[in-house]
Backbone atoms as SQL, in Angstrom:
CREATE TABLE atoms (id INTEGER PRIMARY KEY, chain TEXT, resi INTEGER, resn TEXT, atom TEXT, x REAL, y REAL, z REAL);
INSERT INTO atoms VALUES
  (1, 'A', 1, 'UNK', 'N', -18.244, -4.016, 35.138),
  (2, 'A', 1, 'UNK', 'CA', -16.983, -4.097, 35.844),
  (3, 'A', 1, 'UNK', 'C', -16.897, -2.916, 36.809),
  (4, 'A', 2, 'UNK', 'N', -16.733, -3.206, 38.062),
  (5, 'A', 2, 'UNK', 'CA', -16.684, -2.156, 39.078),
  (6, 'A', 2, 'UNK', 'C', -15.280, -2.034, 39.640),
  (7, 'A', 3, 'UNK', 'N', -14.897, -0.836, 39.997),
  (8, 'A', 3, 'UNK', 'CA', -13.624, -0.629, 40.679),
  (9, 'A', 3, 'UNK', 'C', -13.922, -0.157, 42.098),
  (10, 'A', 4, 'UNK', 'N', -12.919, 0.104, 42.831),
  (11, 'A', 4, 'UNK', 'CA', -13.074, 0.459, 44.247),
  (12, 'A', 4, 'UNK', 'C', -13.814, 1.783, 44.444),
  (13, 'A', 5, 'UNK', 'N', -13.791, 2.661, 43.474),
  (14, 'A', 5, 'UNK', 'CA', -14.437, 3.958, 43.610),
  (15, 'A', 5, 'UNK', 'C', -15.911, 3.921, 43.230),
  (16, 'A', 6, 'UNK', 'N', -16.390, 2.771, 42.821),
  (17, 'A', 6, 'UNK', 'CA', -17.782, 2.664, 42.430),
  (18, 'A', 6, 'UNK', 'C', -18.059, 3.121, 41.007),
  (19, 'A', 7, 'UNK', 'N', -17.011, 3.350, 40.237),
  (20, 'A', 7, 'UNK', 'CA', -17.181, 3.761, 38.851),
  (21, 'A', 7, 'UNK', 'C', -17.383, 2.536, 37.967),
  (22, 'A', 8, 'UNK', 'N', -18.100, 2.736, 36.895),
  (23, 'A', 8, 'UNK', 'CA', -18.373, 1.643, 35.979),
  (24, 'A', 8, 'UNK', 'C', -18.068, 2.106, 34.557),
  (25, 'A', 9, 'UNK', 'N', -17.384, 1.270, 33.800),
  (26, 'A', 9, 'UNK', 'CA', -17.070, 1.591, 32.406),
  (27, 'A', 9, 'UNK', 'C', -17.745, 0.562, 31.502),
  (28, 'A', 10, 'UNK', 'N', -18.373, 1.058, 30.436),
  (29, 'A', 10, 'UNK', 'CA', -19.024, 0.174, 29.467),
  (30, 'A', 10, 'UNK', 'C', -18.573, 0.555, 28.067),
  (31, 'A', 11, 'UNK', 'N', -18.504, -0.429, 27.223),
  (32, 'A', 11, 'UNK', 'CA', -18.179, -0.195, 25.821),
  (33, 'A', 11, 'UNK', 'C', -19.251, -0.860, 24.969),
  (34, 'A', 12, 'UNK', 'N', -19.925, -0.081, 24.174),
  (35, 'A', 12, 'UNK', 'CA', -20.945, -0.606, 23.277),
  (36, 'A', 12, 'UNK', 'C', -20.325, -0.730, 21.891),
  (37, 'A', 13, 'UNK', 'N', -20.582, -1.824, 21.237),
  (38, 'A', 13, 'UNK', 'CA', -20.049, -2.027, 19.904),
  (39, 'A', 13, 'UNK', 'C', -21.038, -2.817, 19.064),
  (40, 'A', 14, 'UNK', 'N', -20.812, -2.776, 17.789),
  (41, 'A', 14, 'UNK', 'CA', -21.643, -3.512, 16.843),
  (42, 'A', 14, 'UNK', 'C', -20.713, -4.241, 15.881),
  (43, 'A', 15, 'UNK', 'N', -20.957, -5.503, 15.665),
  (44, 'A', 15, 'UNK', 'CA', -20.153, -6.291, 14.739),
  (45, 'A', 15, 'UNK', 'C', -20.578, -5.956, 13.317),
  (46, 'A', 16, 'UNK', 'N', -19.606, -5.671, 12.470),
  (47, 'A', 16, 'UNK', 'CA', -19.874, -5.350, 11.074),
  (48, 'A', 16, 'UNK', 'C', -19.123, -6.356, 10.207),
  (49, 'A', 17, 'UNK', 'N', -19.839, -7.070, 9.375),
  (50, 'A', 17, 'UNK', 'CA', -19.217, -7.983, 8.424),
  (51, 'A', 17, 'UNK', 'C', -18.760, -7.160, 7.225),
  (52, 'A', 18, 'UNK', 'N', -17.452, -6.946, 7.110),
  (53, 'A', 18, 'UNK', 'CA', -16.929, -6.073, 6.066),
  (54, 'A', 18, 'UNK', 'C', -17.280, -6.558, 4.667),
  (55, 'A', 19, 'UNK', 'N', -17.353, -7.850, 4.465),
  (56, 'A', 19, 'UNK', 'CA', -17.664, -8.397, 3.144),
  (57, 'A', 19, 'UNK', 'C', -19.100, -8.130, 2.726),
  (58, 'A', 20, 'UNK', 'N', -19.934, -7.614, 3.654),
  (59, 'A', 20, 'UNK', 'CA', -21.315, -7.268, 3.331),
  (60, 'A', 20, 'UNK', 'C', -21.505, -5.768, 3.094),
  (61, 'A', 21, 'UNK', 'N', -20.445, -4.982, 3.273),
  (62, 'A', 21, 'UNK', 'CA', -20.501, -3.527, 3.102),
  (63, 'A', 21, 'UNK', 'C', -19.992, -3.184, 1.705),
  (64, 'A', 22, 'UNK', 'N', -20.735, -2.374, 0.957),
  (65, 'A', 22, 'UNK', 'CA', -20.314, -1.980, -0.388),
  (66, 'A', 22, 'UNK', 'C', -19.030, -1.161, -0.334),
  (67, 'A', 23, 'UNK', 'N', -18.170, -1.378, -1.306),
  (68, 'A', 23, 'UNK', 'CA', -16.864, -0.720, -1.338),
  (69, 'A', 23, 'UNK', 'C', -16.986, 0.799, -1.482),
  (70, 'A', 24, 'UNK', 'N', -18.084, 1.296, -2.034),
  (71, 'A', 24, 'UNK', 'CA', -18.259, 2.742, -2.185),
  (72, 'A', 24, 'UNK', 'C', -18.223, 3.466, -0.841),
  (73, 'A', 25, 'UNK', 'N', -18.588, 2.766, 0.211),
  (74, 'A', 25, 'UNK', 'CA', -18.569, 3.362, 1.557),
  (75, 'A', 25, 'UNK', 'C', -17.146, 3.753, 1.948),
  (76, 'A', 26, 'UNK', 'N', -16.162, 3.000, 1.506),
  (77, 'A', 26, 'UNK', 'CA', -14.767, 3.270, 1.863),
  (78, 'A', 26, 'UNK', 'C', -14.266, 4.586, 1.285),
  (79, 'A', 27, 'UNK', 'N', -14.899, 5.061, 0.217),
  (80, 'A', 27, 'UNK', 'CA', -14.453, 6.292, -0.431),
  (81, 'A', 27, 'UNK', 'C', -15.177, 7.527, 0.094),
  (82, 'A', 28, 'UNK', 'N', -15.971, 7.365, 1.148),
  (83, 'A', 28, 'UNK', 'CA', -16.635, 8.490, 1.800),
  (84, 'A', 28, 'UNK', 'C', -15.581, 9.266, 2.586),
  (85, 'A', 29, 'UNK', 'N', -15.399, 10.564, 2.334),
  (86, 'A', 29, 'UNK', 'CA', -14.370, 11.341, 3.040),
  (87, 'A', 29, 'UNK', 'C', -14.532, 11.350, 4.562),
  (88, 'A', 30, 'UNK', 'N', -15.733, 11.141, 5.052),
  (89, 'A', 30, 'UNK', 'CA', -15.955, 11.165, 6.499),
  (90, 'A', 30, 'UNK', 'C', -15.446, 9.887, 7.182),
  (91, 'A', 31, 'UNK', 'N', -15.228, 8.834, 6.421),
  (92, 'A', 31, 'UNK', 'CA', -14.779, 7.551, 6.979),
  (93, 'A', 31, 'UNK', 'C', -13.330, 7.295, 6.583),
  (94, 'A', 32, 'UNK', 'N', -12.420, 7.989, 7.211),
  (95, 'A', 32, 'UNK', 'CA', -11.009, 7.942, 6.824),
  (96, 'A', 32, 'UNK', 'C', -10.315, 6.633, 7.192),
  (97, 'A', 33, 'UNK', 'N', -10.903, 5.829, 8.059),
  (98, 'A', 33, 'UNK', 'CA', -10.255, 4.587, 8.483),
  (99, 'A', 33, 'UNK', 'C', -10.572, 3.411, 7.562),
  (100, 'A', 34, 'UNK', 'N', -11.543, 3.535, 6.666),
  (101, 'A', 34, 'UNK', 'CA', -11.963, 2.404, 5.840),
  (102, 'A', 34, 'UNK', 'C', -11.140, 2.132, 4.580),
  (103, 'A', 35, 'UNK', 'N', -10.522, 3.089, 3.921),
  (104, 'A', 35, 'UNK', 'CA', -9.821, 2.779, 2.675),
  (105, 'A', 35, 'UNK', 'C', -8.846, 1.602, 2.742),
  (106, 'A', 36, 'UNK', 'N', -8.065, 1.420, 3.787),
  (107, 'A', 36, 'UNK', 'CA', -7.170, 0.254, 3.806),
  (108, 'A', 36, 'UNK', 'C', -7.914, -1.084, 3.789),
  (109, 'A', 37, 'UNK', 'N', -9.173, -1.076, 4.188),
  (110, 'A', 37, 'UNK', 'CA', -9.960, -2.307, 4.213),
  (111, 'A', 37, 'UNK', 'C', -10.750, -2.529, 2.928),
  (112, 'A', 38, 'UNK', 'N', -10.601, -1.647, 1.933),
  (113, 'A', 38, 'UNK', 'CA', -11.412, -1.744, 0.717),
  (114, 'A', 38, 'UNK', 'C', -11.294, -3.095, 0.004),
  (115, 'A', 39, 'UNK', 'N', -10.140, -3.770, -0.010),
  (116, 'A', 39, 'UNK', 'CA', -10.112, -5.096, -0.653),
  (117, 'A', 39, 'UNK', 'C', -11.007, -6.122, 0.042),
  (118, 'A', 40, 'UNK', 'N', -11.314, -5.904, 1.303),
  (119, 'A', 40, 'UNK', 'CA', -12.155, -6.841, 2.045),
  (120, 'A', 40, 'UNK', 'C', -13.638, -6.558, 1.874),
  (121, 'A', 41, 'UNK', 'N', -13.968, -5.370, 1.404),
  (122, 'A', 41, 'UNK', 'CA', -15.364, -4.977, 1.270),
  (123, 'A', 41, 'UNK', 'C', -15.998, -5.609, 0.035),
  (124, 'A', 42, 'UNK', 'N', -17.317, -5.621, 0.011),
  (125, 'A', 42, 'UNK', 'CA', -18.075, -6.187, -1.118),
  (126, 'A', 42, 'UNK', 'C', -17.745, -5.403, -2.388),
  (127, 'A', 43, 'UNK', 'N', -17.193, -6.083, -3.374),
  (128, 'A', 43, 'UNK', 'CA', -16.792, -5.443, -4.618),
  (129, 'A', 43, 'UNK', 'C', -15.400, -4.846, -4.566),
  (130, 'A', 44, 'UNK', 'N', -14.689, -5.011, -3.484),
  (131, 'A', 44, 'UNK', 'CA', -13.369, -4.408, -3.330),
  (132, 'A', 44, 'UNK', 'C', -12.268, -5.084, -4.120),
  (133, 'A', 45, 'UNK', 'N', -12.520, -6.272, -4.616),
  (134, 'A', 45, 'UNK', 'CA', -11.488, -6.961, -5.392),
  (135, 'A', 45, 'UNK', 'C', -11.595, -6.660, -6.879),
  (136, 'A', 46, 'UNK', 'N', -12.539, -5.799, -7.268),
  (137, 'A', 46, 'UNK', 'CA', -12.698, -5.437, -8.674),
  (138, 'A', 46, 'UNK', 'C', -11.520, -4.587, -9.139),
  (139, 'A', 47, 'UNK', 'N', -11.188, -4.696, -10.379),
  (140, 'A', 47, 'UNK', 'CA', -10.003, -4.034, -10.926),
  (141, 'A', 47, 'UNK', 'C', -9.975, -2.517, -10.725),
  (142, 'A', 48, 'UNK', 'N', -11.072, -1.764, -10.978),
  (143, 'A', 48, 'UNK', 'CA', -10.996, -0.304, -10.780),
  (144, 'A', 48, 'UNK', 'C', -10.648, 0.088, -9.341),
  (145, 'A', 49, 'UNK', 'N', -11.131, -0.662, -8.383),
  (146, 'A', 49, 'UNK', 'CA', -10.846, -0.335, -6.981),
  (147, 'A', 49, 'UNK', 'C', -9.389, -0.612, -6.664),
  (148, 'A', 50, 'UNK', 'N', -8.873, -1.748, -7.101),
  (149, 'A', 50, 'UNK', 'CA', -7.477, -2.086, -6.807),
  (150, 'A', 50, 'UNK', 'C', -6.524, -1.155, -7.557),
  (151, 'A', 51, 'UNK', 'N', -6.889, -0.675, -8.753),
  (152, 'A', 51, 'UNK', 'CA', -6.034, 0.272, -9.480),
  (153, 'A', 51, 'UNK', 'C', -6.023, 1.636, -8.789),
  (154, 'A', 52, 'UNK', 'N', -7.145, 2.001, -8.154),
  (155, 'A', 52, 'UNK', 'CA', -7.205, 3.282, -7.437),
  (156, 'A', 52, 'UNK', 'C', -6.143, 3.338, -6.347),
  (157, 'A', 53, 'UNK', 'N', -5.931, 2.235, -5.659),
  (158, 'A', 53, 'UNK', 'CA', -4.957, 2.190, -4.562),
  (159, 'A', 53, 'UNK', 'C', -3.573, 1.831, -5.024),
  (160, 'A', 54, 'UNK', 'N', -3.416, 1.351, -6.234),
  (161, 'A', 54, 'UNK', 'CA', -2.119, 0.912, -6.732),
  (162, 'A', 54, 'UNK', 'C', -1.359, 1.995, -7.321);
């Protein structure tokens, strides 16, 4: 996408299937955005995980 000034902006992304990611990843302190998605992660519907957030 070009604008009048000749600048170009690109966004690179990667699709991640949350149901294929282990729930332990959500508890990594470096990934602060994942805990709300823990029920969607692989193993996130298990009782110990849901009690942690409850």
